[in-house]
C-alpha positions in Angstrom: 6.4 -42.9 -29.0 4.3 -40.6 -26.4 5.7 -37.8 -24.5 6.6 -38.8 -20.8 7.1 -36.0 -18.5 9.4 -37.3 -15.7 9.2 -36.0 -12.5 12.5 -36.5 -10.3 13.0 -35.4 -6.7 16.2 -35.8 -5.4 16.1 -35.8 -1.4 18.6 -34.6 1.0 17.0 -35.6 3.7 18.2 -39.1 5.4 15.9 -41.9 4.1 16.0 -45.4 5.1 14.5 -49.0 4.2 14.4 -51.7 7.2 12.8 -55.0 7.0 12.6 -57.3 10.3 14.4 -55.0 12.3 17.4 -54.3 9.9 18.6 -51.6 7.7 18.5 -52.7 4.3 19.6 -49.2 2.7 20.3 -45.7 4.1 21.3 -42.6 2.2 20.5 -38.9 1.8 21.0 -39.1 -1.9 17.9 -40.9 -2.6 15.7 -40.2 -5.9 12.1 -40.3 -5.8 10.1 -41.4 -8.9 6.5 -42.2 -9.0 6.3 -42.0 -5.2 9.4 -44.9 -4.5 12.4 -44.1 -2.7 15.4 -45.3 -5.1 18.4 -45.4 -3.3 22.1 -45.3 -4.2 23.9 -48.0 -5.2 26.3 -48.2 -2.7 24.0 -47.8 -0.2 22.4 -51.1 -0.2 23.8 -54.0 2.6 24.5 -56.4 0.3 24.9 -58.9 3.3 21.1 -58.7 3.2 20.2 -59.5 -0.2 20.1 -62.7 -2.5 20.1 -62.7 -6.5 16.2 -63.3 -7.8 15.5 -64.8 -11.4 12.6 -62.2 -11.4 12.3 -59.8 -13.9 9.7 -57.3 -15.0 9.2 -54.5 -17.9 8.2 -51.0 -17.2 6.7 -49.2 -20.2 9.1 -46.5 -19.9 12.0 -47.5 -17.4 13.2 -50.8 -19.1 13.5 -54.1 -17.9 13.7 -54.4 -13.7 15.8 -57.1 -11.7 15.1 -58.3 -8.3 16.5 -59.1 -4.9 15.2 -61.3 -2.0 15.8 -60.1 1.1 17.6 -62.6 3.5 17.6 -61.3 7.3 18.2 -63.7 10.5 16.5 -66.7 8.3 13.8 -65.0 7.1 13.4 -64.1 3.1 11.4 -61.7 1.5 11.0 -62.7 -2.0 11.4 -59.9 -4.5 11.2 -57.2 -2.1 14.0 -54.8 -4.0 14.0 -54.2 -7.5 16.8 -52.0 -9.8 17.2 -51.1 -13.3 20.4 -52.0 -14.4 20.0 -50.6 -17.9 17.2 -48.8 -17.8 15.9 -46.8 -20.5 17.5 -43.3 -21.7 14.7 -41.4 -20.0 15.4 -43.7 -16.6 19.1 -42.9 -16.5 19.2 -41.3 -13.4 17.8 -44.6 -11.8 20.4 -46.8 -12.8 21.4 -49.1 -10.4 19.6 -47.8 -7.9 17.6 -49.8 -5.5 13.9 -49.3 -4.5 11.7 -51.9 -2.1 8.1 -52.7 -1.5 6.7 -56.1 0.1 6.5 -54.4 3.4 9.5 -52.7 3.6 9.6 -49.8 5.4 11.0 -46.9 4.2 11.0 -43.8 6.5 11.9 -40.0 5.0 
């Protein structure tokens, strides 16, 4: 395996993820990896998400699972992802959530 340099940044500033007028997650303990803010598991507002069958594989983080956002009857398919069982190299973000597809993440 090639050597992988991991750069983790732990933010102590409040970070907020919003979509369609709703706060989906908010925390002052996010971890930044590859430019993405990963929110701790207990900060995700579960009433705005539903499981998705989508999975993708990252060469160094492992298999990602996805969630679809649902706010006021609108859906944003696979806009949230997480690593339920990441590789040892990505263990720090196990169960943490990140967003894309129009979700606004403010630091």
